[in-house]
C-alpha positions in Angstrom: 119.8 99.6 80.9 121.0 96.0 80.7 120.0 93.3 83.3 122.1 90.6 84.7 122.3 88.8 88.0 125.4 89.8 89.8 127.0 90.4 86.4 127.4 86.6 86.1 126.8 85.0 82.7 125.3 81.6 83.7 124.0 80.3 80.4 125.4 79.6 77.0 124.2 81.9 74.2 121.8 79.4 72.7 120.2 78.8 76.0 119.9 82.5 76.6 118.2 82.9 73.2 115.7 80.1 74.1 115.0 81.5 77.5 114.5 85.0 76.1 112.2 83.7 73.4 110.1 81.9 76.1 109.9 85.0 78.2 108.8 87.1 75.3 106.2 84.7 74.3 104.9 84.6 77.9 104.9 88.4 78.1 103.0 88.6 74.8 100.5 86.1 76.0 99.8 88.0 79.2 99.5 91.3 77.4 97.9 90.4 74.1 95.8 87.4 75.0 94.8 88.0 78.7 94.8 91.8 78.7 97.2 92.3 81.7 100.1 94.7 82.0 103.5 93.0 82.6 106.3 94.7 84.6 110.0 93.5 84.4 111.0 92.2 87.8 114.2 91.6 89.6 115.8 88.1 90.0 117.8 86.6 92.8 120.8 84.3 93.0 122.5 83.1 96.2 120.4 85.6 98.2 121.5 88.5 96.1 119.0 90.7 94.2 119.7 91.8 90.7 118.5 95.3 91.5 122.0 95.9 93.0 120.8 96.9 96.5 122.8 94.9 99.1 120.0 95.6 101.6 117.1 94.7 99.4 114.2 93.7 101.5 112.6 91.4 98.9 115.4 89.9 96.8 114.0 88.7 93.4 110.5 89.6 94.3 109.9 93.2 93.2 109.6 95.2 90.0 112.6 96.9 88.6 112.3 100.6 89.5 113.8 101.7 86.2 111.8 99.5 83.9 108.6 100.6 82.1 105.6 98.1 82.1 104.7 96.4 78.9 101.0 97.4 78.5 98.0 95.3 78.0 97.3 94.8 74.3 101.0 94.6 73.3 101.6 91.8 70.8 104.7 89.6 70.3 106.8 92.1 68.4 106.1 94.9 71.0 106.8 92.4 73.9 110.0 91.2 72.4 111.3 94.8 71.8 110.4 95.8 75.3 111.8 92.7 77.0 115.1 93.0 75.0 115.9 95.9 77.3 115.7 93.7 80.4 116.8 90.1 79.4 116.4 87.7 82.2 113.9 89.9 84.1 111.1 88.2 85.9 107.6 88.6 84.7 105.5 90.5 87.3 101.8 91.4 87.3 100.5 94.6 88.9 97.6 93.8 91.3 94.5 96.0 91.6 93.9 96.7 87.9 92.5 93.6 86.1 92.3 91.6 89.3 93.0 91.4 93.1 94.5 88.4 94.7 93.4 86.2 97.6 96.4 84.4 99.1 96.3 81.3 101.3 98.6 78.4 102.2 99.0 76.0 99.1 97.6 73.0 101.1 94.4 74.9 101.9 94.2 76.3 98.4 94.3 72.9 96.8 91.6 71.6 99.1 89.5 74.7 98.3 89.9 74.2 94.6 88.5 70.7 94.8 85.5 71.9 96.9 84.9 75.0 94.8 84.8 73.0 91.6 82.5 70.4 93.0 80.2 73.2 94.0 80.3 74.5 90.5 81.5 78.0 91.7 83.3 80.2 89.2 87.0 80.3 89.4 89.6 82.6 88.0 93.3 81.9 87.5 95.1 80.3 90.4 98.9 80.0 90.8 101.2 78.6 93.4 104.5 79.9 94.6 107.7 78.0 95.7 107.0 79.5 99.1 104.0 77.3 99.5 101.3 79.8 98.8 98.2 79.7 96.5 97.0 82.8 94.9 93.4 83.1 93.7 92.7 85.9 91.1 89.4 87.7 91.9 87.8 90.8 90.7 89.3 94.2 91.6 88.2 95.8 94.8 88.6 92.7 96.9 91.4 94.0 99.0 89.3 96.9 100.1 86.1 94.9 100.7 87.8 92.0 102.5 87.4 93.1 106.1 83.7 93.8 105.6 83.2 90.6 103.7 84.8 88.5 106.5 82.7 90.4 109.1 79.5 89.6 107.2 80.4 85.9 106.9 81.4 85.6 110.6 85.0 85.1 110.0 86.4 88.4 111.0 87.6 87.2 114.4 89.1 83.9 113.2 92.7 83.2 113.1 92.9 82.7 109.3 96.1 82.4 107.2 94.3 84.4 104.4 95.4 87.7 102.9 94.3 89.8 100.0 96.6 91.8 97.7 95.3 94.9 96.0 96.5 98.1 94.3 100.2 98.8 94.6 101.1 95.1 95.0 102.9 93.0 92.3 103.1 89.2 92.0 105.6 87.1 90.1 103.9 85.3 87.2 104.6 81.8 85.8 107.1 80.7 84.6 109.3 83.1 86.3 111.5 82.3 89.4 110.4 83.8 92.7 113.3 85.0 94.9 115.7 82.3 93.7 113.5 79.6 95.2 112.0 78.2 92.1 109.3 78.9 89.5 105.8 80.1 90.1 103.3 77.7 88.4 99.7 77.6 87.4 97.2 75.6 89.4 94.5 76.8 87.1 95.7 78.8 84.2 93.9 81.8 82.8 91.5 81.3 80.0 89.7 83.7 77.7 86.7 83.5 80.0 88.5 84.0 83.3 91.4 86.3 82.6 89.2 89.4 81.9 86.3 88.5 84.3 87.7 86.9 87.5 85.0 86.1 90.1 83.9 88.4 92.8 85.7 87.6 96.1 82.5 86.9 97.9 81.8 83.9 95.8 85.0 82.2 96.9 85.7 83.7 100.3 83.4 81.6 102.4 84.9 78.4 101.2 88.5 79.7 101.4 88.0 80.9 104.9 86.4 77.6 106.0 89.2 75.5 104.5 91.9 77.8 106.0 90.3 77.5 109.4 90.1 73.7 109.1 93.7 73.3 107.8 95.0 75.6 110.6 93.4 73.6 113.3 
């Protein structure tokens, strides 16, 4: 099944080829180098979602229901063949398999990054969205453990702008556009050391909660 945004051809053929080549290379990097599954996702333009549902609750920010994921381990040839079925699709990563995600406001996330690095604490990949959110990749299981972890640290009753995404969630990956608002970008890109072994949430959570609390008030 082909993929367009509202059926509008917005780029010249040469530009389309360059964009598709970039997309396929990014997909192959995620699957082959970092060991993550990649799911083709919807795109949005002028508030309309490419999924075709006029009442879509998350325009340009959800997987395509009819698209099969490109599995971890796929190389460039496999990624190119798979993505050719959905040209222009956003790159989305399923959460809860290789990693969970702790999400905070970008301002708090940037401050936390500085502090965490000064403390010498381990970091996984971190990305920022055009909606002003920072997403910290942590070891799977964080979403289920978060309430208990916050309780043990004394942050369970605090008004924190901090959320954790786990199994069943998907996030838009760089360099894809999120909801027609702009591209997602890396604040700390994945490396061979961090992609497959993101840190346990408890190692970062105290600092993230503290910074979120300070930023909020």
